[in-house]
Wavefront OBJ file of the C-alpha trace (Angstrom):
o trace
v 0.000 0.000 0.000
v 2.879 2.341 0.816
v 4.492 1.624 -2.548
v 1.195 2.273 -4.296
v 0.810 5.622 -2.530
v 4.386 6.606 -3.380
v 3.859 5.707 -7.031
v 0.590 7.666 -7.134
v 2.259 10.677 -5.491
v 5.150 10.524 -7.932
v 2.824 10.455 -10.934
v 0.664 13.268 -9.568
v 3.746 15.387 -8.837
v 4.875 14.838 -12.418
v 1.470 15.852 -13.777
v 1.376 18.931 -11.528
v 4.854 19.971 -12.624
v 3.835 19.556 -16.257
v 0.731 21.700 -15.643
v 2.755 24.486 -14.028
v 5.119 24.584 -16.998
v 2.269 24.619 -19.536
v 0.396 27.533 -17.964
v 3.481 29.682 -18.433
v 2.934 29.411 -22.168
v 0.775 31.912 -23.956
v -0.367 32.891 -27.457
v 2.880 34.603 -28.353
v 3.968 32.596 -31.413
v 3.203 34.257 -34.757
v 2.032 32.147 -37.693
v 3.922 33.069 -40.861
v 0.809 32.509 -42.976
v -2.144 34.137 -41.152
v -0.176 36.328 -38.728
v -2.242 35.042 -35.822
v -0.941 34.567 -32.286
v -0.960 30.906 -31.260
v 0.147 28.656 -28.428
v 3.265 26.544 -28.815
v 1.352 23.255 -29.219
v -0.491 24.689 -32.248
v 2.734 25.681 -34.026
v 5.039 23.615 -36.236
v 8.331 25.027 -37.481
v 9.653 24.545 -41.009
v 12.308 25.932 -43.301
v 12.080 26.743 -46.995
v 14.178 23.649 -47.772
v 11.849 21.335 -45.832
v 8.769 22.696 -47.629
v 10.553 22.473 -50.975
v 11.380 18.813 -50.310
v 7.664 18.196 -49.729
v 6.989 19.225 -53.331
v 5.971 22.869 -52.886
v 7.124 25.361 -55.489
v 9.089 28.441 -54.533
v 6.262 30.686 -55.740
v 3.696 28.851 -53.588
v 5.941 29.036 -50.517
v 6.486 32.748 -51.058
v 2.709 33.257 -51.328
v 1.559 31.359 -48.250
v 4.482 32.466 -46.046
v 3.481 36.135 -46.051
v 5.647 37.064 -43.047
v 9.204 36.486 -44.168
v 11.594 34.824 -41.749
v 14.314 32.196 -41.752
v 12.090 29.928 -39.650
v 8.583 29.373 -40.974
v 5.974 28.893 -38.241
v 2.595 27.487 -39.229
v -0.492 27.078 -37.017
v -2.700 23.988 -37.222
v -5.333 25.565 -39.489
v -2.866 27.035 -41.981
v -0.724 23.898 -41.976
v -3.713 21.748 -42.901
v -4.545 23.955 -45.889
v -0.946 24.281 -47.070
v -0.328 20.540 -46.945
v -3.327 20.185 -49.262
v -1.500 22.594 -51.592
v -4.130 25.296 -51.123
v -3.764 28.888 -49.961
v -5.541 29.031 -46.549
v -8.540 31.356 -46.372
v -7.020 33.330 -43.503
v -3.682 33.800 -45.244
v -2.579 37.440 -45.162
v -1.981 37.204 -48.903
v -5.770 37.164 -49.425
v -6.029 40.805 -48.362
v -6.236 40.460 -44.594
v -2.941 42.199 -43.843
v -3.165 45.605 -42.148
v -1.776 48.757 -43.682
v 1.054 50.455 -41.840
v -0.279 53.256 -39.642
v 1.215 56.672 -40.532
v 2.661 58.762 -37.720
v -0.155 61.315 -37.842
v -2.756 58.610 -37.089
v -0.826 56.894 -34.296
v -1.278 59.791 -31.860
v -5.043 60.205 -32.320
v -7.260 59.993 -29.238
v -10.711 58.397 -29.289
v -12.646 61.646 -29.818
v -10.174 62.949 -32.394
v -10.784 59.758 -34.380
v -14.533 60.339 -34.178
v -14.083 63.830 -35.656
v -12.382 62.473 -38.783
v -14.520 59.352 -39.289
v -17.603 59.523 -41.560
v -19.483 57.167 -39.179
v -20.199 57.437 -35.449
v -20.924 54.165 -33.615
v -23.170 55.241 -30.736
v -22.937 52.537 -28.058
v -22.990 52.685 -24.278
v -19.719 51.311 -22.843
v -19.528 51.071 -19.056
v -16.929 49.987 -16.533
v -17.529 46.675 -14.764
v -16.418 45.886 -11.234
v -13.224 46.698 -9.426
v -11.018 45.234 -12.204
v -12.193 48.102 -14.425
v -13.075 45.957 -17.401
v -15.736 47.187 -19.808
v -19.213 46.073 -20.791
v -21.724 47.064 -23.448
v -25.302 48.059 -22.676
v -27.966 48.407 -25.312
v -27.635 48.390 -29.049
v -25.187 49.869 -31.548
v -26.447 52.776 -33.656
v -24.428 53.554 -36.778
v -24.958 57.190 -37.818
v -23.280 58.964 -40.775
v -21.914 62.476 -40.396
v -20.131 65.153 -42.378
v -16.398 65.393 -41.657
v -16.238 68.931 -43.022
v -18.878 70.040 -40.502
v -16.812 68.610 -37.667
v -13.699 70.446 -38.785
v -15.592 73.738 -38.926
v -16.345 73.416 -35.209
v -12.648 73.707 -34.392
v -11.007 77.089 -33.657
v -10.185 79.430 -36.528
v -6.683 80.089 -35.316
v -4.517 77.539 -33.606
v -0.918 76.565 -33.019
v 0.763 73.173 -32.797
v 0.198 73.099 -29.034
v -3.339 74.515 -29.018
v -5.910 72.314 -27.252
v -9.629 72.709 -26.630
v -12.256 70.841 -24.664
v -14.888 69.255 -26.866
v -18.202 67.584 -26.032
v -19.627 65.175 -28.592
v -23.389 64.914 -28.061
v -25.990 62.534 -29.426
v -28.501 65.373 -29.429
v -28.054 68.965 -28.332
v -30.976 68.667 -25.925
v -29.191 65.978 -23.894
v -27.461 66.982 -20.692
v -24.652 64.409 -20.768
v -22.034 64.140 -23.486
v -21.415 60.937 -25.409
v -17.672 61.695 -25.347
v -15.754 64.497 -23.657
v -12.030 65.057 -24.281
v -9.339 67.644 -24.643
v -8.406 67.515 -28.331
v -5.704 69.067 -30.546
v -7.107 70.906 -33.603
v -3.746 70.906 -35.376
v -3.546 67.092 -35.190
v -7.134 66.723 -36.421
v -6.547 68.915 -39.481
v -3.277 67.170 -40.301
v -5.009 63.780 -40.285
v -7.971 65.029 -42.323
v -5.603 66.383 -44.959
v -4.039 62.925 -45.170
v -7.295 60.940 -45.253
v -9.089 62.977 -47.957
v -6.284 61.974 -50.315
v -6.937 58.274 -49.753
v -8.946 56.229 -52.240
v -11.689 55.273 -49.767
v -12.474 58.874 -48.817
v -12.381 59.974 -52.460
v -14.805 57.205 -53.439
v -17.176 58.318 -50.669
v -16.988 61.914 -51.899
v -15.529 63.183 -48.632
v -13.848 66.580 -48.970
v -12.686 69.238 -46.546
v -13.079 72.958 -47.147
v -10.217 75.283 -46.289
v -12.005 78.566 -47.068
v -13.025 79.162 -43.492
v -9.390 78.786 -42.338
v -8.258 81.542 -44.694
v -11.229 83.745 -43.857
v -10.790 83.539 -40.107
v -7.009 83.192 -39.918
v -6.649 86.164 -37.555
v -9.849 85.649 -35.572
v -9.648 84.756 -31.895
v -12.550 83.037 -30.206
v -13.451 81.923 -26.705
v -14.449 78.295 -26.641
v -16.838 78.021 -23.741
v -20.292 76.578 -23.583
v -23.167 79.032 -23.516
v -24.787 79.933 -20.240
v -27.904 78.088 -21.372
v -25.863 74.900 -21.624
v -24.767 75.254 -18.005
v -28.311 75.421 -16.666
v -29.840 72.264 -15.292
v -33.269 71.360 -16.620
v -35.315 69.709 -13.902
v -37.599 68.131 -16.484
v -34.717 66.409 -18.253
v -33.908 62.816 -17.359
v -30.738 62.296 -15.385
v -28.260 59.420 -15.546
v -29.695 57.835 -12.388
v -33.001 57.180 -14.135
v -31.283 54.831 -16.576
v -30.420 52.343 -13.855
v -33.936 50.970 -14.325
v -34.347 49.003 -17.529
v -37.985 50.074 -17.851
v -37.016 53.730 -18.124
v -33.764 53.318 -20.033
v -33.471 55.166 -23.305
v -30.400 54.698 -25.442
v -30.551 58.168 -26.939
v -30.242 59.865 -23.557
v -28.020 57.418 -21.712
v -24.636 58.497 -20.451
v -21.827 56.348 -21.920
v -18.402 55.608 -20.610
v -15.561 56.373 -22.961
v -13.099 53.447 -23.203
v -10.121 55.824 -23.214
v -9.112 56.489 -19.621
v -5.811 58.372 -19.748
v -6.455 61.361 -21.994
v -10.230 61.419 -21.523
v -12.345 63.534 -19.181
v -15.176 61.228 -18.156
v -18.561 62.695 -17.302
v -19.356 60.852 -14.087
v -21.663 61.506 -11.156
v -19.166 63.898 -9.597
v -18.603 66.036 -12.666
v -18.796 69.789 -12.329
v -21.789 71.267 -14.108
v -19.658 74.308 -14.975
v -17.213 72.343 -17.144
v -16.299 74.292 -20.216
v -15.997 73.098 -23.777
v -17.560 73.171 -27.204
v -20.827 71.255 -27.229
v -21.954 69.910 -30.607
v -23.933 67.030 -32.128
v -22.669 66.451 -35.702
v -24.937 63.440 -36.347
v -28.160 64.957 -35.033
v -31.125 64.535 -37.426
v -29.101 62.128 -39.572
v -30.789 58.843 -40.338
v -28.945 55.786 -38.946
v -27.656 53.183 -41.406
v -27.834 49.450 -40.744
v -24.359 48.033 -40.219
v -25.340 45.199 -42.572
v -26.266 47.568 -45.392
v -23.236 49.823 -44.904
v -20.617 47.797 -46.801
v -17.625 49.910 -45.746
v -18.733 50.606 -42.203
v -15.606 49.167 -40.521
v -13.169 51.231 -42.568
v -15.244 54.413 -42.296
v -15.766 54.038 -38.547
v -12.171 53.253 -37.538
v -9.751 55.198 -39.782
v -7.020 54.806 -37.160
v -7.122 51.020 -37.676
v -7.611 50.859 -41.446
v -5.733 54.098 -42.294
v -8.540 55.370 -44.518
v -8.213 52.431 -46.900
v -10.558 49.598 -47.764
v -9.780 45.894 -47.466
v -8.967 44.386 -50.842
v -9.910 40.725 -50.542
v -8.616 38.528 -53.347
v -11.142 37.229 -55.828
v -12.446 33.669 -55.387
v -11.574 33.815 -51.675
v -14.422 32.561 -49.488
v -14.254 34.780 -46.434
v -17.203 35.482 -44.155
v -17.233 38.426 -41.772
v -16.794 35.967 -38.888
v -13.530 34.710 -40.396
v -12.330 38.251 -41.033
v -13.104 39.148 -37.411
v -11.246 36.050 -36.206
v -8.213 37.067 -38.246
v -8.261 40.635 -36.898
v -8.695 39.682 -33.245
v -5.904 37.078 -33.282
v -3.478 39.146 -35.344
v -0.031 39.867 -33.922
v -0.824 43.526 -34.619
v -3.148 44.264 -31.681
v -4.750 47.398 -33.138
v -8.177 45.656 -33.232
v -7.983 44.803 -29.530
v -9.502 48.176 -28.606
v -12.661 47.985 -26.519
v -14.748 50.053 -28.942
v -13.671 47.906 -31.903
v -14.340 44.664 -30.000
v -17.895 45.648 -29.123
v -18.496 46.976 -32.638
v -17.379 43.658 -34.143
v -19.474 41.700 -31.653
v -22.634 43.662 -32.452
v -22.099 43.320 -36.184
v -21.553 39.564 -35.902
v -24.628 39.167 -33.728
v -26.791 41.211 -36.105
v -25.555 39.218 -39.096
v -26.307 35.911 -37.355
v -29.823 37.066 -36.538
v -30.364 38.167 -40.115
v -29.155 34.871 -41.582
v -31.149 32.787 -39.086
v -34.342 34.743 -39.742
v -33.974 34.073 -43.459
v -33.663 30.336 -42.779
v -36.713 30.462 -40.519
v -38.792 32.152 -43.229
v -37.793 29.525 -45.761
v -38.833 26.776 -43.363
v -42.262 28.369 -42.893
v -42.764 29.451 -46.494
v -46.223 27.837 -46.580
v -47.549 30.233 -43.929
v -49.919 32.854 -45.263
v -50.657 36.360 -44.057
v -53.993 35.223 -42.703
v -52.277 32.509 -40.664
v -49.734 34.929 -39.206
v -52.573 37.276 -38.206
v -54.330 34.401 -36.486
v -53.437 34.502 -32.782
v -54.095 30.775 -32.296
v -51.727 29.892 -35.141
v -48.953 32.091 -33.718
v -49.487 30.630 -30.237
v -49.155 27.187 -31.763
v -45.779 28.141 -33.258
v -44.598 29.424 -29.896
v -45.857 26.322 -28.089
v -43.925 24.051 -30.467
v -40.800 26.275 -30.216
v -40.879 26.983 -33.967
v -41.124 30.679 -33.236
v -37.772 30.585 -31.401
v -35.845 28.525 -33.912
v -33.938 31.493 -35.310
v -32.768 32.455 -31.786
v -31.189 29.092 -31.048
v -27.636 30.420 -31.320
v -28.307 33.346 -28.949
v -27.179 32.499 -25.407
v -29.924 34.628 -23.864
v -32.812 32.993 -25.739
v -35.131 30.262 -24.414
v -34.386 28.110 -27.473
v -30.652 28.070 -26.733
v -31.074 26.926 -23.122
v -33.776 24.462 -24.109
v -31.256 22.781 -26.393
v -28.572 22.775 -23.690
v -30.994 21.347 -21.141
v -31.743 18.454 -23.478
v -28.023 17.758 -23.929
v -27.484 17.714 -20.155
v -30.482 15.484 -19.487
v -29.263 13.074 -22.164
v -25.904 12.748 -20.390
v -27.646 12.108 -17.056
v -29.951 9.445 -18.498
v -27.101 7.529 -20.111
v -24.420 7.844 -17.406
v -26.385 8.630 -14.270
v -26.260 11.669 -12.040
v -23.041 13.712 -12.033
v -20.554 12.936 -9.255
v -18.975 16.396 -8.926
v -19.942 20.010 -9.476
v -17.000 22.283 -10.294
v -16.877 26.086 -10.349
v -13.869 27.935 -11.790
v -13.293 31.676 -12.082
v -10.622 33.767 -13.781
v -8.158 35.673 -11.598
v -6.290 37.729 -14.189
v -4.627 40.171 -11.788
v -3.280 37.270 -9.687
v -1.959 35.230 -12.626
v 1.613 36.420 -12.985
v 2.030 34.191 -16.054
v -0.739 36.121 -17.819
v 0.822 39.473 -16.945
v 4.115 38.293 -18.465
v 2.281 37.229 -21.643
v 0.321 40.493 -21.940
v 3.470 42.560 -21.480
v 5.179 40.651 -24.275
v 2.177 40.836 -26.638
v 1.224 44.477 -26.054
v 4.555 46.120 -25.242
v 6.966 43.678 -26.889
v 8.864 43.494 -23.624
v 9.898 40.360 -21.718
v 9.625 40.482 -17.926
v 10.103 37.858 -15.226
v 7.436 36.337 -13.004
v 8.861 38.244 -10.055
v 8.522 41.551 -11.910
v 4.936 40.646 -12.809
v 4.128 39.883 -9.185
v 5.569 43.220 -8.047
v 3.718 45.208 -10.735
v 1.188 47.649 -9.301
v -2.500 46.864 -9.543
v -3.382 49.748 -11.883
v -0.765 48.670 -14.405
v -2.111 45.101 -14.347
v -5.641 46.391 -14.961
v -4.420 48.451 -17.920
v -2.838 45.383 -19.510
v -5.934 43.238 -18.937
v -8.477 45.673 -20.349
v -6.236 46.563 -23.319
v -6.320 42.963 -24.591
v -9.370 41.028 -23.335
v -9.079 38.571 -26.240
v -5.711 37.279 -25.054
v -7.046 37.075 -21.487
v -9.962 34.867 -22.546
v -7.745 32.670 -24.703
v -5.352 32.196 -21.792
v -8.251 31.269 -19.489
v -9.346 28.667 -22.032
v -5.767 27.365 -22.159
v -5.610 26.907 -18.384
v -8.937 25.077 -18.398
v -7.671 22.768 -21.154
v -4.564 21.949 -19.120
v -6.727 21.319 -16.044
v -8.938 18.814 -17.877
v -5.795 16.934 -18.904
v -4.896 16.499 -15.224
v -8.391 15.475 -14.145
v -8.782 12.935 -16.952
v -5.278 11.412 -16.624
v -5.220 7.704 -15.540
v -2.818 8.584 -12.728
v -4.543 11.850 -11.874
v -6.513 12.746 -8.733
v -9.369 10.407 -9.791
v -7.131 7.377 -10.272
v -9.331 4.313 -10.578
v -12.412 6.498 -11.158
v -11.499 8.145 -14.460
v -13.743 10.814 -15.955
v -16.313 9.486 -18.405
v -17.872 12.750 -19.473
v -18.374 16.377 -18.461
v -20.769 19.202 -19.157
v -19.392 22.736 -19.077
v -21.216 26.051 -19.066
v -19.160 29.187 -19.720
v -20.510 32.545 -18.629
v -19.149 35.993 -17.871
v -19.398 37.517 -14.436
v -20.519 41.045 -13.618
v -16.874 42.176 -13.695
v -16.485 40.892 -17.270
v -14.247 37.871 -16.593
v -15.025 34.313 -17.786
v -16.512 31.856 -15.320
v -17.192 28.120 -15.592
v -19.709 25.722 -14.060
v -19.057 22.053 -14.793
v -20.772 18.745 -13.999
v -18.323 15.802 -13.979
v -19.240 12.171 -14.599
v -16.872 9.469 -13.405
l 1 2 3 4 5 6 7 8 9 10 11 12 13 14 15 16 17 18 19 20 21 22 23 24 25 26 27 28 29 30 31 32 33 34 35 36 37 38 39 40 41 42 43 44 45 46 47 48 49 50 51 52 53 54 55 56 57 58 59 60 61 62 63 64 65 66 67 68 69 70 71 72 73 74 75 76 77 78 79 80 81 82 83 84 85 86 87 88 89 90 91 92 93 94 95 96 97 98 99 100 101 102 103 104 105 106 107 108 109 110 111 112 113 114 115 116 117 118 119 120 121 122 123 124 125 126 127 128 129 130 131 132 133 134 135 136 137 138 139 140 141 142 143 144 145 146 147 148 149 150 151 152 153 154 155 156 157 158 159 160 161 162 163 164 165 166 167 168 169 170 171 172 173 174 175 176 177 178 179 180 181 182 183 184 185 186 187 188 189 190 191 192 193 194 195 196 197 198 199 200 201 202 203 204 205 206 207 208 209 210 211 212 213 214 215 216 217 218 219 220 221 222 223 224 225 226 227 228 229 230 231 232 233 234 235 236 237 238 239 240 241 242 243 244 245 246 247 248 249 250 251 252 253 254 255 256 257 258 259 260 261 262 263 264 265 266 267 268 269 270 271 272 273 274 275 276 277 278 279 280 281 282 283 284 285 286 287 288 289 290 291 292 293 294 295 296 297 298 299 300 301 302 303 304 305 306 307 308 309 310 311 312 313 314 315 316 317 318 319 320 321 322 323 324 325 326 327 328 329 330 331 332 333 334 335 336 337 338 339 340 341 342 343 344 345 346 347 348 349 350 351 352 353 354 355 356 357 358 359 360 361 362 363 364 365 366 367 368 369 370 371 372 373 374 375 376 377 378 379 380 381 382 383 384 385 386 387 388 389 390 391 392 393 394 395 396 397 398 399 400 401 402 403 404 405 406 407 408 409 410 411 412 413 414 415 416 417 418 419 420 421 422 423 424 425 426 427 428 429 430 431 432 433 434 435 436 437 438 439 440 441 442 443 444 445 446 447 448 449 450 451 452 453 454 455 456 457 458 459 460 461 462 463 464 465 466 467 468 469 470 471 472 473 474 475 476 477 478 479 480 481 482 483 484 485 486 487 488 489 490 491 492 493 494 495 496 497 498 499 500 501 502 503 504 505 506 507 508 509 510 511 512 513 514 515 516 517 518 519 520 521
């Protein structure tokens, strides 16, 4: 018995040591084909000679290996396509590579980018919990606006160091600003002059007038809000009224700007006498569906796409979901911004709803108008769950959880009741390994575990909220390594190996992933 215990302890110590070494790994390896960040176990290394010996031509190798290096690293997905002698869909050669950001665009703040973009994505972004992660409330409203009108709001005379306080409003009647920052007019005009020369802006007919600059070159103006703007209207809804979902109105809600360093946030303690230019450039403009606006990404985020449109190769089958996957996993983390993440999420969700509704209508093509106006017929559809079929992919819909309940009950009927219930939560600020990975990915700097442990809390929070995609992927990696331990023959359940498991992934109020699992043994 003693020998058996020693052997078990030795095997468990070996497994534990292996787990501790694996969790130090992160998605830091760059695929030469798709440019995505991957874990070490997804990567295989090759050289040009090895690929040539496998029968690949020099032209094909040069095409699929978009990122040139002496050592060719290929992820599992790209390797599978290349070995079939096909160019992978996510290969950067197909038009997924980013353009190099010019110096004038690199220094733009969030509000300065909104001034030069022909689209404004109105969405309410709020901080979540003490970790200061961000969440999205409500819908995304895509509104077009005139860039020339925005530029005319800026001062007539300015120097390189001139700054003003600017309030971007949804509507002028609202009390709270959608965004509020100190901006640099000189930077804004320099960027506009660059963007109007780009092909995308020319195709959209976007021009900027310089007549007003010449006309008012010697004019000095005070940039303060009017006294009427400082008065508080008792009949106007305040931010506190939006805490109740029944009274919440997206048009009047007070958002939280994702930029926290150079941004003046309008919070509950703000001074009602704050000064600044108050304007609503998109007021009275009709919103455009993000599905109908074909160039909405490029027109909304010029700092990411540099005022240029993606040029996808012909005969390349790329859905928006695949494009989003490529952008979010790219070694260039420019799409890791909070506003871009939520924008992509809302567009993907809207597209899924649209596609699913089309399928639902085809399935019920025999229904007539008279039937749909018949309350009993509609109630029958709801009773049989046919009315919820198109919502099956949505995690908040009854159809989705009905499907998951059936899967869980099937496991219980076949294997019996679960033996263990497991709850796991992410602890990003306490995972020194994750801090090391984030520092390397975001800042291209290698630090030790000791330096990560001694890093101040605010710096850790900045790293976490600047790249939530990497944080979630690392959480998934740790869970994968944990299942390997629990299911190992010599693991903690030796003699009672795991037969099956059911896992539910959710996100807590603070925005971090959380897992509930039922384990069958």
